[in-house]
TISEPA-160141 format. One line per field, with one value per atom (N, C-alpha, C): residue in one letter; x, y, z; chain. Coordinates in steps of 0.02 Angstrom, whole numbers. Example, Ala and Ser with C-alpha at 12.3 -4.5 7.8 and 13.67 -1.06 7.14 Angstrom:
res = a;a;a;s;s;s;
px = 660;615;660;642;684;645;
py = -284;-225;-165;-112;-53;2;
pz = 390;390;390;354;357;394;
chain = A;A;A;A;A;A;
***
This chain:
res = m;m;m;i;i;i;l;l;l;s;s;s;i;i;i;v;v;v;g;g;g;r;r;r;d;d;d;e;e;e;a;a;a;n;n;n;h;h;h;p;p;p;v;v;v;f;f;f;l;l;l;g;g;g;s;s;s;g;g;g;q;q;q;q;q;q;d;d;d;w;w;w;f;f;f;i;i;i;w;w;w;l;l;l;n;n;n;h;h;h;a;a;a;r;r;r;y;y;y;l;l;l;e;e;e;r;r;r;p;p;p;g;g;g;i;i;i;f;f;f;v;v;v;d;d;d;l;l;l;a;a;a;t;t;t;n;n;n;h;h;h;p;p;p;i;i;i;l;l;l;r;r;r;s;s;s;n;n;n;t;t;t;l;l;l;i;i;i;w;w;w;e;e;e;e;e;e;c;c;c;l;l;l;g;g;g;w;w;w;h;h;h;g;g;g;v;v;v;c;c;c;i;i;i;e;e;e;p;p;p;l;l;l;p;p;p;k;k;k;l;l;l;h;h;h;k;k;k;l;l;l;i;i;i;r;r;r;r;r;r;d;d;d;r;r;r;t;t;t;c;c;c;k;k;k;l;l;l;v;v;v;p;p;p;t;t;t;c;c;c;i;i;i;s;s;s;t;t;t;t;t;t;t;t;t;d;d;d;t;t;t;v;v;v;k;k;k;f;f;f;w;w;w;q;q;q;a;a;a;k;k;k;e;e;e;n;n;n;e;e;e;g;g;g;g;g;g;a;a;a;s;s;s;r;r;r;i;i;i;s;s;s;n;n;n;t;t;t;s;s;s;t;t;t;t;t;t;w;w;w;t;t;t;g;g;g;r;r;r;p;p;p;k;k;k;p;p;p;g;g;g;s;s;s;f;f;f;v;v;v;d;d;d;i;i;i;e;e;e;c;c;c;i;i;i;p;p;p;l;l;l;s;s;s;t;t;t;a;a;a;l;l;l;r;r;r;s;s;s;a;a;a;r;r;r;l;l;l;t;t;t;h;h;h;v;v;v;d;d;d;v;v;v;m;m;m;s;s;s;l;l;l;d;d;d;i;i;i;e;e;e;g;g;g;h;h;h;e;e;e;a;a;a;s;s;s;a;a;a;l;l;l;k;k;k;s;s;s;l;l;l;d;d;d;l;l;l;h;h;h;q;q;q;i;i;i;s;s;s;v;v;v;d;d;d;i;i;i;i;i;i;i;i;i;a;a;a;e;e;e;e;e;e;g;g;g;e;e;e;r;r;r;l;l;l;v;v;v;t;t;t;e;e;e;y;y;y;p;p;p;g;g;g;l;l;l;l;l;l;e;e;e;t;t;t;h;h;h;d;d;d;n;n;n;r;r;r;g;g;g;t;t;t;i;i;i;y;y;y;g;g;g;l;l;l;g;g;g;d;d;d;d;d;d;t;t;t;v;v;v;f;f;f;t;t;t;r;r;r;k;k;k;g;g;g;f;f;f;k;k;k;f;f;f;a;a;a;i;i;i;e;e;e;e;e;e;r;r;r;g;g;g;g;g;g;s;s;s;v;v;v;i;i;i;p;p;p;n;n;n;k;k;k;y;y;y;n;n;n;d;d;d;k;k;k;r;r;r;p;p;p;r;r;r;p;p;p;l;l;l;k;k;k;v;v;v;q;q;q;c;c;c;w;w;w;q;q;q;m;m;m;q;q;q;p;p;p;
px = 3739;3764;3817;3871;3944;3908;3881;3871;3830;3768;3751;3787;3841;3885;3937;3981;4032;4026;3962;3972;3910;3876;3828;3821;3816;3799;3742;3712;3661;3594;3601;3547;3516;3580;3584;3598;3632;3664;3732;3762;3822;3884;3951;3995;4057;4104;4161;4205;4230;4263;4346;4355;4424;4483;4525;4564;4623;4644;4670;4626;4566;4514;4520;4535;4518;4455;4407;4328;4313;4346;4319;4358;4422;4452;4424;4401;4374;4305;4266;4215;4212;4255;4264;4289;4335;4362;4328;4296;4270;4201;4178;4127;4058;4073;3996;3978;4025;4020;3999;4004;3996;3912;3911;3822;3804;3847;3828;3875;3855;3880;3945;3985;4061;4078;4127;4150;4207;4229;4282;4314;4381;4403;4445;4419;4447;4501;4547;4613;4654;4644;4606;4546;4493;4439;4436;4475;4486;4391;4387;4318;4273;4217;4183;4145;4153;4130;4203;4247;4281;4340;4351;4419;4413;4340;4328;4334;4351;4376;4323;4274;4234;4142;4125;4078;4018;4056;4005;3991;4034;4017;3980;3960;3918;3845;3847;3795;3743;3797;3755;3765;3806;3805;3792;3764;3761;3823;3882;3930;3941;3959;3974;4052;4049;4122;4150;4215;4240;4282;4265;4296;4337;4406;4452;4479;4440;4490;4485;4552;4569;4548;4546;4533;4469;4475;4383;4360;4385;4350;4312;4309;4282;4243;4234;4183;4111;4097;4020;4002;4054;4031;4032;4076;4070;4022;3996;3934;3858;3869;3810;3800;3855;3846;3867;3891;3910;3873;3864;3848;3894;3955;4019;4013;4049;4064;4133;4107;4165;4216;4282;4343;4372;4368;4395;4450;4501;4580;4624;4684;4733;4747;4806;4808;4886;4935;4990;5006;5067;5103;5081;5087;5071;5009;4987;4941;4948;5000;5020;4973;4959;4958;5002;4991;5038;5026;5089;5069;5051;4990;4950;4962;4995;4990;4926;4871;4830;4828;4823;4840;4771;4791;4722;4680;4620;4568;4587;4545;4572;4638;4666;4754;4740;4679;4671;4716;4745;4778;4836;4863;4929;4935;4881;4877;4900;4953;4976;4990;5029;5068;5136;5157;5212;5217;5295;5331;5351;5339;5351;5295;5314;5249;5273;5305;5318;5294;5270;5250;5316;5308;5359;5396;5371;5407;5466;5446;5476;5428;5394;5340;5312;5313;5290;5194;5175;5102;5069;5032;5000;4939;4963;4900;4930;4910;4942;4925;4972;4974;4917;4892;4856;4868;4823;4849;4812;4836;4780;4807;4743;4773;4757;4814;4830;4792;4785;4773;4799;4801;4830;4765;4789;4724;4701;4727;4683;4639;4643;4595;4557;4556;4515;4461;4487;4433;4397;4435;4402;4348;4358;4296;4249;4257;4188;4170;4200;4186;4205;4247;4265;4326;4302;4360;4378;4353;4369;4352;4397;4399;4401;4356;4352;4410;4417;4450;4465;4530;4563;4590;4569;4597;4654;4716;4765;4799;4785;4832;4823;4891;4914;4964;4979;5048;5108;5130;5195;5188;5136;5129;5089;5084;5060;5092;5152;5216;5180;5175;5168;5105;5042;4982;4981;4990;4994;5025;5093;5110;5089;5029;4974;4913;4930;4861;4897;4872;4889;4844;4876;4835;4813;4833;4824;4756;4759;4676;4609;4641;4599;4613;4578;4608;4600;4621;4606;4614;4568;4580;4622;4597;4634;4644;4708;4755;4769;4739;4757;4797;4859;4894;4938;4937;4977;5043;5077;5181;5186;5127;5141;5196;5233;5304;5350;5332;5387;5386;5317;5314;5342;5357;5371;5453;5480;5553;5580;5550;5585;5574;5513;5484;5479;5529;5519;5482;5436;5418;5354;5356;5288;5226;5220;5150;5150;5205;5212;5155;5089;5032;4989;5034;5001;5059;5027;5089;5110;5127;5159;5124;5049;5041;4996;4975;4942;4994;5056;5080;5095;5072;5060;5000;4951;4903;4920;4946;4971;4912;4887;4828;4837;4886;4913;4975;4963;5014;5007;4950;4932;4940;4958;4965;4922;4895;4846;4879;4878;4913;4838;4848;4807;4818;4797;4800;4801;4876;4898;4825;4814;4768;4704;4711;4637;4640;4583;4567;4510;4514;4468;4418;4351;4296;4279;4306;4308;4339;4394;4434;4411;4368;4328;4278;4263;4205;4252;4311;4346;4388;4380;4403;4474;4492;4561;4551;4593;4597;4613;4560;4569;4615;4685;4718;4687;4683;4641;4694;4749;4807;4785;4819;4793;4827;4794;4831;4785;4784;4751;4691;4670;4584;4536;4489;4453;4425;4415;4380;4307;4291;4221;4193;4120;4083;4099;4107;4127;4056;4017;3961;3903;3901;3861;3801;3738;3687;3692;3661;3668;3626;3584;3558;3607;3640;3682;3743;3744;3789;3792;3722;3708;3720;3747;3779;3730;
py = -9275;-9352;-9367;-9326;-9340;-9346;-9292;-9301;-9367;-9369;-9447;-9492;-9506;-9560;-9553;-9493;-9502;-9475;-9423;-9377;-9424;-9459;-9499;-9565;-9611;-9674;-9710;-9771;-9806;-9764;-9743;-9722;-9645;-9615;-9538;-9493;-9540;-9491;-9477;-9404;-9367;-9420;-9432;-9460;-9426;-9440;-9406;-9428;-9355;-9353;-9337;-9315;-9284;-9346;-9345;-9386;-9417;-9357;-9377;-9381;-9384;-9384;-9315;-9264;-9200;-9168;-9190;-9163;-9237;-9280;-9325;-9301;-9278;-9270;-9199;-9160;-9104;-9095;-9163;-9162;-9221;-9239;-9277;-9255;-9207;-9166;-9101;-9071;-9015;-8999;-8998;-8988;-9012;-9068;-9106;-9081;-9053;-9011;-8934;-8899;-8830;-8824;-8776;-8760;-8709;-8691;-8637;-8663;-8633;-8650;-8628;-8660;-8659;-8609;-8568;-8545;-8568;-8598;-8635;-8578;-8593;-8568;-8632;-8644;-8686;-8662;-8682;-8653;-8705;-8730;-8692;-8773;-8749;-8803;-8854;-8829;-8883;-8894;-8963;-8979;-8989;-8967;-8953;-8998;-9069;-9126;-9171;-9186;-9243;-9230;-9268;-9270;-9199;-9171;-9101;-9113;-9071;-9063;-9027;-9010;-8948;-8975;-9001;-9010;-9037;-9100;-9112;-9063;-9017;-8974;-8933;-8908;-8866;-8880;-8959;-9011;-9023;-9031;-9076;-9031;-8994;-8945;-8874;-8844;-8784;-8728;-8733;-8715;-8654;-8622;-8561;-8560;-8549;-8533;-8499;-8474;-8444;-8520;-8531;-8577;-8529;-8540;-8509;-8533;-8528;-8584;-8528;-8546;-8510;-8516;-8588;-8606;-8597;-8547;-8556;-8608;-8656;-8710;-8738;-8717;-8754;-8713;-8656;-8590;-8602;-8636;-8662;-8706;-8767;-8813;-8793;-8752;-8731;-8700;-8646;-8613;-8651;-8719;-8746;-8790;-8835;-8879;-8851;-8781;-8768;-8706;-8686;-8616;-8590;-8605;-8560;-8484;-8447;-8402;-8398;-8392;-8415;-8367;-8369;-8316;-8341;-8310;-8346;-8317;-8329;-8283;-8327;-8336;-8372;-8316;-8345;-8311;-8327;-8251;-8247;-8183;-8170;-8105;-8048;-8078;-8023;-8010;-7949;-7920;-7930;-7956;-7957;-8025;-8019;-8081;-8131;-8182;-8245;-8296;-8319;-8394;-8448;-8480;-8517;-8603;-8645;-8714;-8744;-8746;-8783;-8865;-8901;-8980;-8997;-9052;-9076;-9115;-9117;-9161;-9203;-9212;-9260;-9257;-9213;-9210;-9118;-9099;-9029;-9005;-9075;-9069;-9033;-9047;-9026;-8959;-8924;-8863;-8807;-8758;-8721;-8650;-8605;-8556;-8567;-8578;-8592;-8575;-8567;-8554;-8619;-8686;-8740;-8790;-8844;-8881;-8948;-8941;-9003;-8955;-9015;-8991;-8991;-8940;-8930;-8995;-9052;-9093;-9134;-9104;-9114;-9168;-9182;-9237;-9213;-9229;-9181;-9205;-9155;-9163;-9136;-9168;-9132;-9074;-9021;-8968;-8914;-8844;-8778;-8740;-8683;-8616;-8560;-8543;-8482;-8433;-8363;-8303;-8289;-8292;-8273;-8240;-8192;-8141;-8162;-8120;-8166;-8091;-8103;-8061;-8083;-8040;-8064;-8105;-8160;-8188;-8128;-8097;-8054;-7991;-8012;-7964;-8012;-8063;-8120;-8111;-8130;-8142;-8093;-8011;-7944;-7949;-7963;-7960;-8002;-8045;-8101;-8070;-8010;-7988;-8035;-8071;-8119;-8079;-8095;-8072;-8142;-8199;-8256;-8309;-8381;-8415;-8484;-8517;-8595;-8633;-8654;-8709;-8695;-8686;-8661;-8721;-8765;-8812;-8783;-8793;-8750;-8819;-8801;-8868;-8834;-8800;-8778;-8770;-8860;-8861;-8835;-8835;-8790;-8737;-8696;-8616;-8594;-8646;-8645;-8575;-8577;-8533;-8456;-8451;-8385;-8350;-8393;-8380;-8360;-8400;-8380;-8324;-8293;-8229;-8180;-8207;-8147;-8130;-8155;-8154;-8145;-8080;-8026;-8073;-8131;-8168;-8123;-8065;-8025;-7992;-7983;-7936;-8000;-8046;-8111;-8162;-8203;-8255;-8326;-8370;-8435;-8484;-8527;-8563;-8637;-8667;-8711;-8713;-8724;-8744;-8812;-8824;-8899;-8888;-8881;-8891;-8946;-8948;-8994;-8963;-9010;-9016;-8963;-8980;-8917;-8936;-8998;-9004;-8967;-8964;-8929;-8854;-8843;-8761;-8742;-8782;-8769;-8781;-8822;-8837;-8781;-8763;-8711;-8639;-8621;-8562;-8558;-8570;-8546;-8477;-8476;-8411;-8408;-8418;-8410;-8414;-8471;-8476;-8457;-8419;-8384;-8374;-8350;-8341;-8419;-8456;-8527;-8588;-8611;-8666;-8716;-8784;-8832;-8891;-8877;-8937;-8990;-8950;-8986;-9032;-9025;-9070;-9137;-9169;-9236;-9268;-9220;-9240;-9233;-9289;-9316;-9342;-9315;-9325;-9346;-9395;-9411;-9352;-9314;-9256;-9188;-9200;-9149;-9127;-9074;-9076;-9017;-9016;-8992;-8926;-8864;-8807;-8787;-8758;-8717;-8654;-8603;-8547;-8559;-8506;-8499;-8501;-8548;-8536;-8564;-8593;-8618;-8698;-8727;-8799;-8816;-8873;-8908;-8921;-8909;-8928;-8977;-9043;-9106;-9091;-9056;-9028;-8977;-8930;-8886;-8930;-8993;-9040;-9081;-9072;-9120;-9181;-9174;-9245;-9231;-9275;-9266;-9259;-9244;-9245;-9312;-9347;-9411;-9396;-9417;-9408;-9456;-9513;-9546;-9544;-9570;-9541;-9596;-9549;-9579;-9650;-9695;-9748;-9761;-9821;-9840;-9857;-9876;-9892;-9829;-9818;-9768;-9786;-9719;-9718;-9742;-9778;-9805;-9781;-9749;-9766;-9704;-9703;-9664;-9631;-9680;-9648;-9630;-9567;-9536;-9492;-9514;-9475;-9406;-9350;-9273;-9272;-9296;-9288;-9308;-9359;-9392;-9340;-9305;-9253;-9189;-9185;-9125;-9131;-9066;-9051;-9073;
pz = -1540;-1541;-1500;-1500;-1455;-1382;-1349;-1294;-1267;-1305;-1280;-1292;-1329;-1330;-1287;-1279;-1244;-1171;-1157;-1105;-1066;-1081;-1036;-1047;-1006;-994;-1034;-1026;-1061;-1034;-978;-943;-955;-986;-1006;-958;-897;-846;-862;-834;-862;-824;-862;-850;-834;-783;-776;-841;-862;-926;-934;-865;-868;-880;-934;-941;-878;-837;-769;-708;-718;-658;-628;-656;-648;-602;-642;-641;-578;-567;-506;-446;-464;-408;-363;-405;-366;-344;-370;-352;-275;-290;-235;-166;-182;-134;-111;-146;-133;-164;-222;-246;-212;-206;-181;-98;-79;5;-15;-73;-71;-63;-35;-46;-89;-142;-195;-245;-297;-373;-376;-406;-426;-477;-475;-547;-557;-627;-655;-702;-726;-778;-818;-888;-923;-966;-958;-1013;-1014;-1108;-1148;-1137;-1180;-1168;-1227;-1282;-1337;-1349;-1366;-1375;-1313;-1320;-1269;-1236;-1257;-1210;-1218;-1262;-1260;-1211;-1157;-1122;-1063;-1066;-1015;-970;-919;-868;-823;-850;-840;-839;-892;-916;-859;-814;-780;-704;-691;-654;-669;-729;-775;-755;-799;-802;-742;-693;-634;-567;-560;-500;-522;-578;-597;-591;-600;-594;-658;-666;-692;-721;-786;-805;-855;-871;-928;-962;-1029;-1069;-1121;-1122;-1162;-1209;-1267;-1318;-1400;-1417;-1469;-1549;-1545;-1614;-1654;-1695;-1723;-1726;-1752;-1783;-1717;-1650;-1596;-1556;-1604;-1561;-1548;-1625;-1633;-1594;-1594;-1542;-1459;-1439;-1372;-1351;-1415;-1393;-1396;-1438;-1441;-1379;-1355;-1306;-1235;-1227;-1163;-1128;-1066;-1055;-1022;-1024;-1020;-1048;-1024;-1068;-1117;-1177;-1227;-1230;-1224;-1221;-1273;-1343;-1412;-1425;-1397;-1393;-1357;-1379;-1341;-1281;-1237;-1166;-1161;-1153;-1158;-1125;-1094;-1089;-1131;-1197;-1253;-1276;-1311;-1319;-1406;-1430;-1504;-1551;-1597;-1659;-1650;-1618;-1642;-1689;-1708;-1735;-1688;-1706;-1677;-1710;-1694;-1728;-1707;-1774;-1755;-1768;-1738;-1750;-1773;-1825;-1868;-1821;-1856;-1830;-1765;-1728;-1678;-1625;-1657;-1613;-1593;-1551;-1541;-1475;-1445;-1383;-1396;-1467;-1480;-1500;-1504;-1536;-1478;-1489;-1461;-1491;-1449;-1479;-1486;-1569;-1593;-1664;-1669;-1747;-1773;-1738;-1756;-1752;-1808;-1823;-1763;-1723;-1664;-1605;-1543;-1502;-1449;-1407;-1342;-1330;-1331;-1318;-1374;-1432;-1492;-1528;-1515;-1548;-1608;-1683;-1736;-1732;-1743;-1754;-1833;-1869;-1933;-1903;-1946;-1949;-1985;-1972;-2015;-1961;-1972;-1929;-1946;-1896;-1892;-1853;-1876;-1828;-1768;-1729;-1662;-1616;-1610;-1562;-1481;-1435;-1380;-1329;-1275;-1227;-1144;-1108;-1027;-1004;-954;-935;-888;-843;-808;-853;-918;-940;-967;-983;-1005;-942;-871;-819;-814;-813;-788;-837;-906;-957;-928;-891;-887;-807;-772;-719;-664;-665;-616;-563;-508;-445;-416;-420;-376;-422;-420;-468;-417;-433;-383;-405;-465;-499;-569;-576;-649;-671;-725;-760;-824;-811;-851;-884;-971;-981;-1063;-1074;-1137;-1173;-1156;-1204;-1192;-1134;-1125;-1106;-1103;-1113;-1047;-1004;-926;-898;-884;-848;-876;-950;-985;-958;-952;-943;-879;-836;-757;-717;-772;-766;-796;-833;-846;-820;-747;-703;-644;-612;-561;-511;-461;-420;-346;-344;-301;-313;-370;-399;-401;-425;-445;-410;-363;-317;-345;-347;-377;-330;-311;-268;-284;-326;-329;-432;-433;-490;-526;-558;-589;-652;-651;-711;-737;-797;-825;-824;-821;-809;-745;-699;-647;-609;-601;-553;-595;-671;-711;-706;-677;-661;-617;-550;-502;-510;-522;-550;-584;-627;-696;-684;-645;-620;-556;-502;-424;-431;-381;-356;-392;-461;-506;-455;-425;-393;-313;-309;-239;-194;-243;-191;-183;-210;-207;-167;-122;-77;-110;-121;-147;-114;-84;-49;-113;-157;-202;-255;-233;-273;-267;-198;-188;-228;-255;-287;-365;-385;-457;-492;-545;-600;-652;-666;-737;-742;-788;-806;-759;-734;-712;-611;-593;-543;-498;-427;-414;-349;-365;-324;-291;-233;-184;-177;-158;-115;-64;-33;9;74;140;174;157;98;79;97;116;115;78;48;4;73;35;78;118;95;145;196;197;259;296;273;306;367;328;384;407;413;463;437;365;348;303;270;236;155;119;55;23;-8;-51;-106;-114;-155;-227;-232;-285;-334;-325;-374;-431;-487;-569;-572;-612;-623;-700;-734;-781;-782;-736;-700;-690;-706;-675;-622;-586;-512;-527;-468;-456;-397;-412;-468;-514;-579;-625;-637;-639;-672;-603;-604;-531;-575;-538;-575;-551;-584;-546;-482;-454;-394;-348;-353;-313;-298;-352;-334;-299;-293;-256;-179;-159;-114;-39;
chain = A;A;A;A;A;A;A;A;A;A;A;A;A;A;A;A;A;A;A;A;A;A;A;A;A;A;A;A;A;A;A;A;A;A;A;A;A;A;A;A;A;A;A;A;A;A;A;A;A;A;A;A;A;A;A;A;A;A;A;A;A;A;A;A;A;A;A;A;A;A;A;A;A;A;A;A;A;A;A;A;A;A;A;A;A;A;A;A;A;A;A;A;A;A;A;A;A;A;A;A;A;A;A;A;A;A;A;A;A;A;A;A;A;A;A;A;A;A;A;A;A;A;A;A;A;A;A;A;A;A;A;A;A;A;A;A;A;A;A;A;A;A;A;A;A;A;A;A;A;A;A;A;A;A;A;A;A;A;A;A;A;A;A;A;A;A;A;A;A;A;A;A;A;A;A;A;A;A;A;A;A;A;A;A;A;A;A;A;A;A;A;A;A;A;A;A;A;A;A;A;A;A;A;A;A;A;A;A;A;A;A;A;A;A;A;A;A;A;A;A;A;A;A;A;A;A;A;A;A;A;A;A;A;A;A;A;A;A;A;A;A;A;A;A;A;A;A;A;A;A;A;A;A;A;A;A;A;A;A;A;A;A;A;A;A;A;A;A;A;A;A;A;A;A;A;A;A;A;A;A;A;A;A;A;A;A;A;A;A;A;A;A;A;A;A;A;A;A;A;A;A;A;A;A;A;A;A;A;A;A;A;A;A;A;A;A;A;A;A;A;A;A;A;A;A;A;A;A;A;A;A;A;A;A;A;A;A;A;A;A;A;A;A;A;A;A;A;A;A;A;A;A;A;A;A;A;A;A;A;A;A;A;A;A;A;A;A;A;A;A;A;A;A;A;A;A;A;A;A;A;A;A;A;A;A;A;A;A;A;A;A;A;A;A;A;A;A;A;A;A;A;A;A;A;A;A;A;A;A;A;A;A;A;A;A;A;A;A;A;A;A;A;A;A;A;A;A;A;A;A;A;A;A;A;A;A;A;A;A;A;A;A;A;A;A;A;A;A;A;A;A;A;A;A;A;A;A;A;A;A;A;A;A;A;A;A;A;A;A;A;A;A;A;A;A;A;A;A;A;A;A;A;A;A;A;A;A;A;A;A;A;A;A;A;A;A;A;A;A;A;A;A;A;A;A;A;A;A;A;A;A;A;A;A;A;A;A;A;A;A;A;A;A;A;A;A;A;A;A;A;A;A;A;A;A;A;A;A;A;A;A;A;A;A;A;A;A;A;A;A;A;A;A;A;A;A;A;A;A;A;A;A;A;A;A;A;A;A;A;A;A;A;A;A;A;A;A;A;A;A;A;A;A;A;A;A;A;A;A;A;A;A;A;A;A;A;A;A;A;A;A;A;A;A;A;A;A;A;A;A;A;A;A;A;A;A;A;A;A;A;A;A;A;A;A;A;A;A;A;A;A;A;A;A;A;A;A;A;A;A;A;A;A;A;A;A;A;A;A;A;A;A;A;A;A;A;A;A;A;A;A;A;A;A;A;A;A;A;A;A;A;A;A;A;A;A;A;A;A;A;A;A;A;A;A;A;A;A;A;A;A;A;A;A;A;A;A;A;A;A;A;A;A;A;A;A;A;A;A;A;A;A;A;A;A;A;A;A;A;A;A;A;A;A;A;A;A;A;A;A;A;A;A;A;A;A;A;A;A;A;A;A;A;A;A;A;A;
***
């Protein structure tokens, strides 16, 4: 029901759902030129459809990926509506069981590792605590037999730095990282993304920032073009509704 109402238009064609145009930016500059299915990591997936950064790549381009989501209440939905491999745990440098704040319905984006009921920005949110086991990101990706990732969507409510610290970027290469509060990562954790250059910081997508691996070029650049910034604003880009066959390389 949600997929038909939110994820598709009146002609049943998939639509771009990223709240900051993340899925559109990747298709515009990279995915539409790839001659193979891409690999993505969605950390954290949250609802499998609503505001998803990765659903349209999966549906229209046949991309494969890993959906990492710690909240048990979302696991059934992800298994039902997505083809990605579900990793049902949280990601951190620790392998312990941690306190995880589970935000109330429709507030899933505020859920996070925390022993307080307020977000890392200090805003209170309704919900409850659950105990969740964490694993390093390297462990999660190795369990999925990944050695390379085309795009990682990273949005875990202020815990992004800890997640990246748990990933060995020398063993598992990541071409593009789209991170919430990316500028904060660069400012507060200089050197954390030392295997990534800062070129992506000029591509602001709402609260997100695009980082790229050193030496990496977007597929549009490989074809002699320039990256289209498509900076985030209150108006969605056009055409927002693109039929799957129009998205094929």
